[in-house]
N, C-alpha and C positions, 0 to 999 in steps of 0.2 A: 452851142460849146463856144467857149471863148479860148482866145490866142491864146495858148500855153507856150512861155518862152523857157527853154531847157538844154542843157548840155546830155541830158542822160538819153542813153538808149534801155534801159532798164530802171527804173526812177521807182528810190524811195518810199518817196512825197510825192501825191500828185493831189492838186487843188484846180480845176478845172470850176470856170465859170462860177467861184463858190459868190455868193450875196448871205448877209444876214444883219434881220432887223427887229431891234429893241422897241416890241411897240409902233409908236410911229418914225420913231426914229433909225433911215437907215444908213449899218455899221461900213457892212462894206456890199460894196460890189462889184461882182465878172470878175471877176479874180482869181485869175491862173495862171500857174507856177507848175511848176515841175522838180526834183529835188532828187540828186543823182544818189547814188547809193559811197560813203566818202565825202561828200562834200558838205564843204560848209555856207551859208547862204545867211544872207542877213536881211529882217526888214526892219527897212527904215524911212521913218517918217514922221510930222509933227505929232502930239498930241494929241489921241482923240481922232487918228486915223485908223482904227482898226487892227492896230498889228498885235496885243495883248489878248483881242478877241481870236483871231487870224490861229495865235499859236493855240490857244485851245480849245480851236477846232481842230488842227490838228492833233494833239493833245486825245480828242475824246472825247471832251470836259465839256464843248459845250456839241451843237449840232446847226451845223446850216439850215439859211431859212429855205435858199435854193443852191445848184452846184452836186460835183460829185468831190468829194476826198477819200483818197484810199491811203495808206499806208500798206504797206511790205507786197499792196496787190490790196486787201482788208480792208475790214472796217478798224478804223481806228480805238474803236473799246477795246475790240481785241486786244491788238498791241498794244494797248495800255493794262489790260487786265494779264496779259503774260507778261512784263512788264520789260518788255521793247523800245520804251516810251523812260523817259526818265525827264521830270522834269525841274526847273533848279527856274523858283520864285524872283521877284527883287527881294525879296527877305531870304538869309537862307534858315531858318524857323528853326531854331535847332531847340532839340529839350535841356532844358535848361536846368534838370537835376541830372541826366548822364553828359561820361568824361567825353571829349572832346575823341577819343577812342571808342566809346560806346555811341556817340551822333556816329559815329563815320559807320556803324556796320547797321545800323539803322535799320536801311530795307534791307539787309540781307537775312535779321531775323525777320521782318515781317511775309520776307516771300522765302516761307523755310523748301518749298518743293524747290527750292532752282538748287542746285549743282553749283556750290560753291568754288568749286576747284575751276572750275572754269573762268572764273570772273575774277579782274583784278585785287592783287590783295590791298585790304586798304589800309595795315599797315604801310606798303609798301609809297602805298598814294603815301599818306600821309607823310612821307619821307620825302618824297619827288618835290611837295607843296612846304616844306621846311617846316611841316610843323611835329617831327618825333618827338622832340624834349615837352609840349604839350599833350602827349597825347590823356594824359591821367588831369589834365583842368578840363574845369566848367567852363561855359563859355559865358558869363560874365567876367571871367577873367580875363577874356580875348576883346582883340580890333575887333575894329567893325571888318577891315582886310581879313582879319583873321580865320571871322564866322563865316565868311564866303569863301575861303579853299576851305572849308570843313564841311561847306555844303558841296560842293564841284567835287572834293573826295569821295565822298555822300551818293551824288549820281552816277559817277565813274565807278563806284563799285560793284555795283548793278548788273553791268555788264550790260544792261542796254544798247541795241545798234542804234537810237535815236535818240539823239540829246536837245531838248528846249530849254534856249533861254530866256528868260527874259526879264528884258534890262537889269542882267545879278548883279552891274557895276554901280549903280544908278548913284546910289546913299553912300559912295565912294569919295572921298578925297582927291583930286585929275591927280597926284602923284603912285596913291595908290591903286584909281582907278590906272595907271598906264601901265604899272605891275603886274596886274590881275589879268591886262589881255594876253602882256605877254607871256605870263601863264597858262592860261588857255590852250595858246597855241603850242607850247612845247605838252601839252597832256593831251592833244588830240593828234598832237606829232606821236609819243609813244602810242596809245590807243586810241588806233581809226575808228571813229566815229562818225557819221552821222550827224551834224547842226545846224535844227536853225536857231538863229540869236536876232531880239529884240534890242535895237539899241535908237539912242537919239544923236548920239554921239557919228561923228561922221568918220575923223578920226579911227575911230575901233570898231569901224565900217568895214573901210580897207587895212585893214592891220591884219584884221581874222578872217576876212572873206575868201571864197572865189568865187563868189556874184554877189551883187545888196541890189536888193528891190527894192525901186524908191517910190515910197508910195505917200497918196495926195493925199490932202485935208479932207477932211469925212463929205463925206462916203468915199473910206476907201478904196484906193483902186493904182492896181500894180503900173506906174507913168512909163517905167523901162526898167530892164536887166542890164547893171553894169559889170560887166566882167572885169576881178578883177586880176592883171596877167604879171604880177608881184613871184620872185625867185620864191620858191618855199624850199627846206623851213625857213620860216619865218623868224628875226632879230629884230630886237629895235632898230639898228643900226636902219631898215627900210624904210626908217620912214623920215629920214634926212635925202633919201633920195627924188632923185627930179623927179620920176614915173606916181610918186607918192605922192609927191602935191598935185600934179596934172588929175590921177584919179579925185584926189578931194572936191578938187575943181570940178569935174563929170557933174559930180555928186552932188555936189552945191546945186548946181548948175540946177539941172533933174529937179529937184526938191521947188527951187525957184517958182518953177515952170508951174507946178502943183498951186500953188501960192497967188502966178500970174492968173489962172482959171477964177480964182473969189471974187 
């Protein structure tokens, strides 16, 4: 079994010595990680380090070639089938013929067996992200940042206990991207959720996370786990703090160690 880096007593997500091959290509090698209930853990690494593959394995969309994966103590496919996992991709993938409000409720409609009264109210979530006045708009009438807000609302609205985010802000300009990470932090405070977040942005990782798993170039391995000891709730002002810059530097140096091994 591989080394497991964790703060968890009863982990929500367990990856133990997970490896993945696609034919002759080794994408992941011996990745071990635990994620606690309510924790935000970011997978940070260069392109091709297997971050998205690892996220898909947690989501039950890919099977590992070796190793053990547990989500809430069981098979990740069962967690996904029971809507305990919500996946937010790089593109919000809104249905173009449905309004903002209708897109926000889409997963609730698909999961008809769920008790919607147990879930966050999509209309309140739209208000929380500043989209109430656009609830009747169609996706093509929204900016990229606004579309991604609808994608976040749709994921939170289903009441999933685990939120997997695959570089959801990568296509946004820097100003909008900064706004979106602050918005995501506020949503996670209001609706406690276990989050696994994928990004290339060091600032994004440090701002959002409780811990950052720094990954090497392919084959992806966890080089180190950086604890982010910034106070919560997180607000934009924390990015001006000396400790924020120290943590950015620590993460950057760890990334460089991975390149130095090549």
